[in-house]
C-alpha positions, 0 to 999 in steps of 0.5 A: 384355269379353263385350259388346264382342265380342257373346259370350253370358255364361252365368248361373244364374237363378231367381225369388224364390219358387222354388229351382230354377235355370236356365242362361241365356246372354245378351249383355246384361241386356235379352236376359237379361230377355227370356229369363228372363221367358219361361223363368220365366213372369214378366211382363216390364214392370218386371222386373229382376235382382240377385245371389243372394248379396247382392241387388245390382242388376245393371246393363248395365255390371255384367253385363259384369263378372260371372264365368260362371255367377253366380247371379242372381234375376229379380224382378217389379216391386216385388219385392225380394231381400236376398240369402241372408237371403231364402232363410233366411226361406223355410227358416223357413216349413217347412210348404210345403217340409218334406218336401223340406228333410228329404230334402235335409238327410239327403242332405247329412248323409250326405256331409258330412265337416265336424263343424261342418256335420254339427252344423248339419244334425243340428240342422236335421233335429231341428227339421224332424222335430218331431212335437210336434203328436202327443200320445198314446203310440199316435201317437208311440211313439218319444217314449215310449221309456224312459218308464213305461207308465202315462203315456199322453200327453206332457203327463201325463209332462211334468207328472209330470217337473215335479212330481218336480223341485219335490217334490225342493225339498220334500225339501231343506226336510225335510232341513234338519231334521237340521242343527237342534240345538235340539229346540224349533226342530226341532219348529217347523221340522217343523210349518212343513215339514209346512204347506208340504208340504200347501200344495204338495200342494194345488197338485198340486206345480205340475206345471202348469208343464211341462204344455202343456194347463194355463193356468199353463204355462211353454211355448206351446200347442205345447210350446215353452219359452224360456230366461228367462235367468240369475238377474240377467237379465230375458231370455236373451241367447242366446234358447235355446228347446226343444220337449221335446214334439217328439222323444225327443231333445228330451225328454231334452235338456230334462232338463238345463234347470233351474228355478233359484231366483233367491233361493237355496234352500239359501244363503238361503231355508231359513236365513232360515226357520230364523232366523225360527223362532227370532224372538219373532215366529215365530208370525207367519211368512208361510208364503205368502211362503216357499212362493212363494220355494221352489216357484213361478214367483215365484222360479223361472226356467226356464233353459238349462244354459248360463244356469244360474249356480251361484255365489252369487246374493247376493240376500236375502229381503225382510225386510218379507215374512218376517212377517205383520202382526198386523192381517193375522193378526187379519183372517184369524182373523175370516174363519175365524170368519165362515165357521164362523158361516155354516156353523152 
């Protein structure tokens, strides 16, 4: 045993708030604390040491069993250390260490051979080099590579991107016209489709969902989107998140995320609308209900591609909401008449 023969044990020591390690040799914990506090300029009253790996307190007896060059953390009174987890916590506070972390990660990546570790380092760099605070084309030209020159800001392009997706849903509604055999039903469907299209145009195709400057956005002000989980889940179990405003790569990867209809568009909503048009109560169809199901977050969930389940959802439209109540229709007509009367 080292202590019995009075030999010094070499260890590596650091403080809780700094990453730099120092080599210290001591015959026991008492001497280690004395040397360590002087070296790290920490107050000695209440000072104690623990293992860097898991936070185990180092006693005099335990110290003698440690291998040479064991990594230790010197703590002040009331300080604690939970092991490597604490360093991960420091890593998440990137504002202070961002530049150093980026440089270190790049250095590790250049020498790393393991595909798994290279992937971890690449993902780390992608997040550390996030430039989401920049908005204009002039500020972040790299982000706009491949984006039409008419878009001058990230938010404008993201809004256009969302509009394009939702306009695509409207095209699918229009496309259903080809499947209708009866001329009268086809005519009614075209009228309904046109009405839905006008409602969507009034809402500017709900492009606000991807625009971080809008109140109805699906992201944070910084541009972070969180997966809302598959259609039958309340939240994403994998906690997927992405900020397409941060880098060109993130913008491209975000294109694989889906605005998924909980109640399915092709299998359920459009067939239900066609069936309603053939019902004697067709004049009372609740367009607001169908509009909400087809084009709004009432029925749309933003999901990571892994959480996008393409099989049948087996969810039906609410039969009680497909048609408006006659009383509601009469009230609406009365309101219109009242508005016209006031204008006269």
